[in-house]
Structures are given as C-alpha cells and as structure tokens.
C-alpha positions as CSV (number, residue, x, y, z in Angstrom):
1,M,-15.4,76.1,-158.9
2,L,-15.5,75.1,-155.3
3,R,-18.3,72.7,-154.1
4,A,-20.5,73.7,-151.2
5,I,-21.3,71.1,-148.5
6,P,-24.1,72.4,-146.1
7,R,-23.2,72.2,-142.4
8,D,-25.4,72.6,-139.4
9,G,-27.3,75.9,-139.2
10,S,-26.5,78.4,-141.9
11,D,-22.9,77.4,-142.5
12,S,-21.4,75.8,-145.7
13,D,-18.0,74.3,-146.2
14,L,-16.4,75.1,-149.5
15,V,-14.3,72.0,-150.5
16,A,-11.3,71.5,-152.8
17,P,-12.3,70.2,-156.2
18,T,-8.9,68.3,-156.6
19,V,-5.6,67.5,-154.9
20,G,-3.2,70.4,-154.9
21,I,-1.7,73.4,-153.0
22,F,-4.4,75.9,-151.9
23,T,-3.8,79.6,-151.6
24,S,-6.6,81.8,-150.1
25,T,-7.2,85.3,-151.3
26,V,-9.8,86.1,-148.6
27,A,-9.4,86.2,-144.8
28,A,-11.8,85.2,-142.0
29,G,-14.4,87.9,-141.5
30,E,-14.6,89.0,-145.2
31,V,-17.9,88.7,-147.1
32,V,-17.9,86.6,-150.2
33,S,-20.5,86.4,-153.0
34,P,-21.4,84.0,-155.8
35,G,-18.8,83.7,-158.5
36,Q,-16.1,85.6,-156.5
37,V,-12.5,84.3,-156.8
38,V,-11.5,83.4,-153.3
39,G,-8.3,81.6,-153.9
40,A,-6.4,79.3,-156.2
41,I,-5.3,75.7,-156.3
42,E,-2.0,74.7,-157.8
43,V,-1.9,71.4,-159.6
44,L,1.4,70.3,-161.1
45,G,2.7,73.9,-161.2
46,V,-0.5,75.3,-162.8
47,R,-2.7,77.7,-160.8
48,H,-6.4,77.4,-161.2
49,P,-8.7,80.1,-159.7
50,L,-11.4,79.0,-157.2
51,R,-14.8,80.7,-157.3
52,V,-17.6,80.7,-154.8
53,P,-20.5,78.5,-156.0
54,D,-23.6,80.3,-157.4
55,D,-25.8,79.3,-154.4
56,V,-23.4,80.6,-151.6
57,A,-22.9,84.0,-150.1
58,G,-21.9,85.0,-146.6
59,R,-19.1,85.8,-144.3
60,V,-15.9,83.7,-144.2
61,T,-15.6,82.1,-140.7
62,R,-12.6,79.9,-141.3
63,T,-9.9,79.4,-144.0
64,A,-7.7,76.3,-144.4
65,S,-4.7,78.5,-144.6
66,E,-5.0,80.0,-141.0
67,G,-2.0,82.3,-141.6
68,R,0.0,80.1,-144.0
69,A,0.4,81.2,-147.5
70,R,0.1,77.8,-149.2
71,V,-1.6,74.7,-147.8
72,P,-1.6,71.2,-149.3
73,V,-5.2,69.9,-149.7
74,Q,-6.8,66.6,-150.8
75,Y,-10.0,66.3,-152.9
76,G,-12.9,67.2,-150.7
77,D,-10.9,69.0,-147.9
78,T,-12.6,72.1,-146.5
79,V,-10.8,75.2,-147.7
80,L,-13.3,77.8,-146.5
81,T,-16.3,77.9,-144.2
82,V,-18.9,80.5,-145.0
83,S,-21.8,81.6,-142.7
84,R,-24.9,82.7,-144.5
85,G,-26.0,84.7,-141.4
86,A,-28.0,87.9,-141.3
87,D,-24.9,90.1,-141.9
88,V,-24.5,88.9,-145.5
89,G,-25.6,92.4,-146.8
90,V,-22.5,94.0,-145.3
91,A,-20.1,95.2,-148.0
92,P,-16.8,93.3,-148.2
93,S,-13.9,94.8,-146.3
94,L,-10.7,95.8,-148.1
95,P,-8.1,93.2,-148.3
96,Q,-6.6,92.6,-144.9
97,A,-4.0,89.9,-145.5
98,R,-1.3,89.2,-148.1
99,G,-3.0,87.7,-151.1
100,A,-6.4,88.9,-150.1
101,A,-8.8,90.4,-152.6
102,A,-12.3,91.7,-151.9
103,T,-13.3,91.7,-155.6
104,S,-12.9,89.3,-158.4
105,L,-11.3,92.0,-160.6
106,V,-7.6,91.5,-160.1
107,F,-4.3,92.0,-161.9
108,A,-2.3,88.8,-161.4
109,A,1.4,88.1,-161.9
110,P,2.0,86.8,-165.4
111,M,5.1,84.8,-164.3
112,S,7.0,84.1,-161.1
113,G,9.6,86.5,-159.8
114,R,10.1,89.3,-157.2
115,F,7.6,92.2,-157.4
116,Y,8.7,95.8,-157.1
117,S,6.2,98.6,-156.9
118,R,8.6,101.4,-157.7
119,P,11.5,102.0,-160.2
120,S,14.0,102.4,-157.4
121,P,13.9,102.7,-153.5
122,T,14.1,106.5,-153.7
123,E,11.4,107.0,-156.3
124,A,7.6,107.1,-156.0
125,A,5.5,104.0,-156.6
126,F,4.1,103.3,-160.1
127,V,0.5,103.2,-158.7
128,N,-1.1,103.9,-155.4
129,V,-4.5,102.9,-153.9
130,G,-7.2,105.1,-155.4
131,D,-5.3,105.6,-158.7
132,I,-7.0,104.9,-162.0
133,V,-4.9,102.6,-164.2
134,R,-5.3,102.4,-167.9
135,R,-4.4,99.8,-170.5
136,G,-0.7,99.9,-171.3
137,Q,0.3,101.7,-168.0
138,T,3.2,100.3,-166.0
139,I,2.1,99.2,-162.6
140,G,5.3,97.6,-161.3
141,L,8.4,95.6,-162.1
142,L,9.0,91.9,-161.9
143,E,12.6,90.6,-161.4
144,V,13.1,87.3,-163.0
145,M,16.7,85.8,-163.0
146,K,18.3,89.3,-162.5
147,T,16.3,90.8,-165.3
148,F,13.6,93.4,-164.6
149,N,10.4,93.1,-166.6
150,R,7.8,95.9,-166.7
151,L,4.3,94.8,-165.5
152,V,1.9,96.5,-167.8
153,Y,-1.9,96.9,-167.1
154,Q,-3.5,94.6,-169.7
155,G,-5.0,91.2,-169.9
156,E,-8.1,89.3,-170.8
157,G,-11.1,90.3,-168.7
158,L,-9.7,93.6,-167.5
159,P,-11.5,96.8,-168.5
160,E,-9.8,99.7,-170.4
161,A,-9.5,101.5,-167.0
162,A,-9.9,100.5,-163.4
163,V,-9.5,102.0,-159.9
164,V,-6.8,100.4,-157.6
165,D,-8.6,99.2,-154.5
166,A,-5.5,97.6,-152.9
167,I,-1.9,96.7,-153.7
168,V,-1.9,93.1,-152.5
169,S,1.7,92.2,-153.1
170,A,4.2,94.2,-151.1
171,D,7.3,95.8,-152.5
172,G,10.0,93.0,-152.7
173,D,7.5,90.1,-152.3
174,D,8.2,86.9,-154.2
175,V,5.2,86.1,-156.3
176,V,4.3,83.1,-158.4
177,R,2.4,83.1,-161.7
178,G,-1.3,83.9,-160.9
179,D,-0.7,85.6,-157.5
180,V,-2.8,88.7,-157.1
181,I,-0.8,92.0,-157.4
182,L,-3.6,94.5,-157.5
183,A,-7.2,94.4,-156.4
184,L,-9.3,96.5,-158.8
185,R,-12.8,97.8,-159.5
186,P,-14.1,99.2,-162.8
187,V,-14.2,102.9,-163.2
188,T,-17.8,104.1,-162.8
189,E,-19.1,106.8,-165.1
190,T,-20.5,109.9,-163.3
C-alpha cells in the first residue's frame, strides 16, 4: 500500500513504501480510486503491487516515471501526485500508455519473457478488446528461452469470465513477471 502525504490545496503525494524499482500502471490525467493497483515496486527481483490508500481518490497529476518504464526510488520518494479536485467523479479513461490499467482487475505475466498476442504473424489475435475471456482460454504466448508457453486465463482473484478492456502489452513486448498483459472487468449479468 502506498502512503499518502497531504500537499497544499487538495493534492496528495503517494510515496514509495520501500526502496526499489517503481513501475507505474497509470498515466497523468487518469482517475484513481481507493484500493486500485496503480503500479508495482520491485525489490530484489520480486514485484509487489502498489495500491491507492483508502482515503485517496482523484486525478493523477504527476507520475515519477514521466515516460520511463522503470524508475529507481527511495523510501518516501513521491511516485504519484493525486489531485482530489472537483472532477473526481469522472470515470477513469482507458489505458493510454504501456503498462497502464484503469481497473484493478488485470491478467499479469506469470513469468518473464516475450509476449505474443497471436499464434503467428499471419493469424488473428487470441483475444481482442471487448472479447469475453473464460477460465482456461488461451490469451497469448510467452516466449521464454526459445520455448513458447501458452498463457491461459486463470489465476487467484480472477472471475470465471471477464471482458477485455485493454491489451496493455503489445505484440512482441518483453515483459517481466507481474507486468500487466490484459486490463479486465467482470462480466455483468443482464
């Protein structure tokens, strides 16, 4: 969990809970809410998700990453600045940057490797934005040491079925364990 340090006006700085390498999953301008995963901090090769504190909601005005994928941080360094202004009620935008996720429901890489969204360059993608994925369904491939591993939709905390809001990792991207591959939302019953 990130710690919130109030700033002048209605802004709060969200600060790193430890020394490590920070990766943001939100971009400036996105709305964040309490409990939302907004990034990760890597400590000695282990990635830990970072969540917005329970008393903070608002629009991100600044991130420590400023266009960089990974940023070294010290304990107490500001990783995000959140404004609690009047526009907090605006719905979060779709992910706009690599690694961005507007919701806390995500499918993350189970190991490091190169992500592929399709079985071959001439074939259709395993999943597209708006598709419903179900437990056991292949959502991509992960190449690790010249071996292709199927990425199957499953995991702790994931519902039986979900709608793909965004494909965060691009075809051919190198990902590390814990990087967001799909931003999801639960299937709503109608």
